[in-house]
Every structure is written in structure tokens, then in C-alpha cells.
N, C-alpha and C positions, 0 to 999 in steps of 0.2 A: 696950576691948582684950580680946582673947581670954584666957581662963584656960588657959594652956598645960598646967597640971596635968591638965586634963580630956582632953588629946589623947594618943593612943597614938603610938608612934615613927613609923609611916608617915604619920600626919596631921601630926606635927611636921616631918618631912622635906619633905612636900608644901608646908606653910606656908612653910618656909625657902626652898624653890625659888621660890615665888610672890613672897615678899617681896624676894628677891634680884633677880628680873626687874623688879619695880616699881622698885626702887632704881636699877637701871641705866637704865630708861626715864626716870624722873624726873630723874636726873642729866643725861642728854642734853637733856631739855627745859629744865632750868635753865641749862645751858651755852649753848644756843641763845638763850634770852631774855637772858641776861647779855651775850652777844656782841652781840646786836641793840641793847640799850640803850647799851652802850659805843660802838658805831658811830654812834649818833645824837647822841652828845655831850650837852651840856646840864649843868645844875648839879645834877641829881638831883631827887628829888621823893618823892611818897607813892604807895603801892600801895593802891588803894581797890577794895573789892568790895561791891556792893550798898549803896553810900553809907557803908560803914564802913572806916576806915583800918586796914589789917592790917599795914602795914610801911612802911619808908622805904628809898630807894636813893640812893647817891651815887657819882659817878665816881671812879676811881682811874687815874691816868696810868700809861702803860706806861714801861718802862725799856729802855735799849739794852744790848746785849751788852757785857761788860767783862772785862778780863783781870785775873787775880789770881794772886799768888804762893802756890802751894800747898805748895811744898817749898823753903824758903829755902836749904838746903845745896846742893841741885842747881842752883838759880838762881845762887848765889854762884860755884859751880864753872864754870857756863856763862859768867858775866860774866868771870871770870879767863881762861878759854880763848879768849874772843873779844876780849880786850884792852880791856874796859870798866873804867872806874874804879869801885871799890866804895866804898860809903858805910858808915862804921862806925856812925854814929848813925841811929837810925830817923827816917824822914821822916814828917811829918803825912800822914794818909791821902790828902788831896786832892793833895798834892805828889807822893806816891809813885805815884799813878795816872797823873799827867801824865808823870812820869819814866819809868815803865814803858812807856807808850805811845811815848815818844821813843826808848827803847832798841829796841823792836820795829821802829820805823820806820828807825832807824840800821842795824839788822841786815837791812834789806831785806825786812822783813815776816815774818822767821822768828820763830816762837814759841819763846822760850828754854825750856831744860829747867827743870822746876819751876814753870812758869807754865801756867795753863789759861784757857780762855775760858768764862766763866759766861754762860749765855744770859739775855737780858733777858726781859721779858714784855710782851704786848700790853696796851693799855688795857682795863680791865674795870670792873665796878661792884661795890660793897659793898652788901649787903642786910641789913637788920635787921628782923625781924618782931616783931610784938606777940604774945607767946605766948597771952595771954588772948583777943585777938581771933581768933587762929587756932583755938584750942580751941572758941570759940563758933561759928566758921564751919564747921569740919570735924567736930566731934563725933567719932563713931565710924564715919564713912563708910568710912575705910580698912579697918576690920575687917569691916564689912558686905560690902564688895566681895570680900574674901578668902573670907568664908563663902559667897558666891554661887559663887565659882569652885571651892571645894572641898567638894562635897556629902559629907554624912556627918559633918561636924563637929558637935560637940554644940551644941545650940541655945543662942544667947546669952540671958543673963538681963537683965532691965531693959527700960526703955522706949526705943524708937529715936527719935532726934531727926529733924526733917524734913531732906530732902536738900539740903545747901547748894549743891551744883553746879547744881541746878535754878534757883536764883536768879541764877546766872551765865550761864544759857542753855546749859549743857553737858549 
């Protein structure tokens, strides 16, 4: 890791810009890989680089859009105005969801006041990495690449580990 105390303001600003760009690019790469694995299905598995397990992944099912009551007062007024019977005792969540769907259907698909649709999400995957394995794999390669892109940074101290990306063929 760079010693940020050794950088002047311009160098720190340049470092921030490069780090931000890397973050955006890696976020896009992560999303693409996550979507690809989710699309392939399966039970999950391990992430292995050069014979070493560096993490595990498992699928997470998607969810459908759902309606929720966000303003009970407005919803109650809408029920009264549209001639629906109101329930004074709270319903269990599963029953309330079914009842709300039935009310919307009975109202011709009209979404009542005080009710919104919460978007579901597509299937995805959960990833857990092994921090020790990732440290051993990556070392300080991220820092060395930034140093290459930003000439004039103070020279790093210490010994540089071998390039782990070379073992991956990258």
C-alpha cells in the first residue's frame, strides 16, 4: 500500500482518480461475472486460481415484484372511498400480501393510495473470498500498477512479490 503521507495534493488527487476508475471498471467486471454465474445456475462452488482456493460462490434466487402498504392512513382512506371493508386487527404478513393482491385485482388493477410496488431482483450469486488467500495472490500488485500509471510518485519501499496475474495467464 502506498504511504499517502509521502504524496503531495496533486499526486493524491491523481491517485484518487485512478482508484475511482479502477473501482468502476472492477465493479462492472464483477457484475458481469456475477450475472454470468447466476445465469448458468448450479449449486455454487469454489473459485480456484493456480490450484489455490481463493473463494466460494453460491446462488441466490431472484424475487418477484411485490406490493407493500407504505402509508396505512392513505390506504385506509382509499379503502373507505372505494367501498372495501377495512380490517381492524392486523393480518399475518402472508395473509396481508394475498389480501392486498386481491384488493388490487378487485379494483381492476388500480394501485391504491398508500401502496407501492417494490421491485424484485434477478437471481444472483453470493461470493465469499478467503482474505489470506487473496493477500497471498494479489500482494501489492494493485499498488504497483497505480505507481506505473502515475509517474513521479515516491518510490515504494520493500521487496516486490512476483506478479500473481502472470500465473493466471493475464
